[in-house]
C-alpha positions, 0 to 999 in steps of 0.5 A, a space after each residue: 327816446 327824445 323827439 326832434 325839435 326845431 326852433 328859429 331864433 326869436 325876433 325879441 328876447 324872452 327874458 333878461 339874464 341875471 347879468 342884465 343881457 337880453 336872452 332868447 331861449 333856444 333848445 335843450 336836451 337832458 345834458 345841456 341847453 342853448 340860448 342867445 345872449 345880447 348886449 346893446 351897443 356900449 353896454 356893460 353887464 353885471 358881473 355874475 358867477 354860476 353855482 352849478 353850470 358851466 358854459 361855452 359861448 360863441 360870439 356871432 356879432 359885435 365886439 367887446 371884452 370879456 373878463 373872467 376870474 377863477 381863483 387866482 387866474 384872471 384875464 380880459 379877452 377881446 371878443 368879436 364875431 368868431 371868438 369862442 370862450 369857456 366859463 367853468 363853474 364858479 367863474 366870475 365873469 362880466 362882458 361889455 359891448 363896444 361900437 355901434 351894433 349889439 354884441 351877441 353870443 350863443 351860449 351852451 349851458 351844461 347841465 341845463 339852466 336850473 332856474 332862479 338862484 343859479 347865478 349870483 352877483 359878484 364884484 366885477 371889473 367894470 361899472 355895469 350899465 344894464 
């Protein structure tokens, strides 16, 4: 049986995600984990894909765009506070921040992030700035 865990969003990032965004590690259980991702104003991430995990992101602050491509399906969607998106396994994705405040999202990863080598760089839609 698992015990209860409580954590507040850390004031500073814990790491840099494979896409170049700042990541704050939150909590996880056997089936998945949660993290907070943030791009500074006017930044564009590196385009990546995942080998084994799928994710759901909920944007809580800022505005920008998310590019996703899986097989022949490709789209760019506007993202801002309140938008929720999915990133299925193998999806190529890249995001960019517009405006004067950071673009921030809570991400749920299923199964939990396995570590080094999970994400790999792909050709993206935009030139990365991070």
